[in-house]
N, C-alpha and C positions, 0 to 999 in steps of 0.2 A: 484497564481500561473496560467499561461496563457497554454493552449495547452490539458488540461483536459477535456473529453467529459462526458456526462450522460451514463449511463446505466440501463440494466434491475435489476442491483444488488443493486442498488443506495438507496432504503429502507429495515429496516430490523426490526424484532420485538424484536431483541436482546437489553436489556435494561440494561445490565452491562457497567459500566462505565471500559474502558481500559487505564490505565495508561502508556501514551506512555514514561515519566521520567524512568519508570522501566525496560525498556528494553536496558537499558545502549547506547553502541554507535550505534546500528540499530534505538534506541528511536532518537537521536540527529541528526540521517541521516534522518531518517523519516518527522521530524518536520522543516527541513533546505528544504526539496526537494519533501513533499509529501504532508504536512498537508494541502499546500493550496486548491488542489482539493479534497482529500480523509477526509478531517476532523481531529479535534482533537480528535476524539473518532473513527476515521474508519469509521463514520457514512456513509461517500459522503458526497461530495457538489457539486462540478461539475462532480468530477469522482464517481467513483462506489465507493459503500459500501465494506470496506476489513474485518469487523468484523469476517466474518466466510469464509475467502479465503483459508482459510487452508484446508477446506472440497474440493474445487474445484478443487485447483491446488498444485502439488509438488512444493518443494522449488525449483529447477532447474527450473522448468516450470515459477515460480515467477521470479526469475531472469532472465530468458530470457525477460519477459515482460518488466523486468523493466530497464535492458540495452536497449533492441531494439526499443522498446515501442508497442504502440498495439492501433488501433483504432486511436482518437485524441490524444491519448497519447504520447508526442515525446520521441525521443530516446535521449540517452546520459545525463540523469537529473543525474544518478550516473556511477561512473565506476564500473568496472566489482567486484573489491574486495567488494567496498562499498555496491552494489546489492545484493552479497550475503549475507553479515550481515544483510539488511532488508529482502530478502528474507527467510532466517532461521527464523527471529522472525515471519515474516507474516505467515509462514507456520504451526506455533503452533495457529492459529487463527482458532478454529475450534467449 
C-alpha cells in the first residue's frame, strides 16, 4: 500500500504476535487497507508501529486519523463507520 510514511513509532520491543484474524470485521478491514504499511503484526513497515497505539491515542483520535490521514498517510482509506471499527480494535493495543 502506498502513501504511508515512516515514523518514530516504527520499532517496538513488544514480541507478542498479534492475530489480526481474531479481530473480526476490524481485522478484515485492517488487512485490506492497513497491513501494507503497518505490517501483519502491527509492527510497522512503511507506516508506524501500532502495537501499543492505544496507549497514545483514544478510539476517537484513531478514527479521526484513519478517516482524515496524517503525515504521509492518505485520507479516505476507510469510511467513517469502517474506521470506527478499526479504531475501536486498535485502541485496545496497549
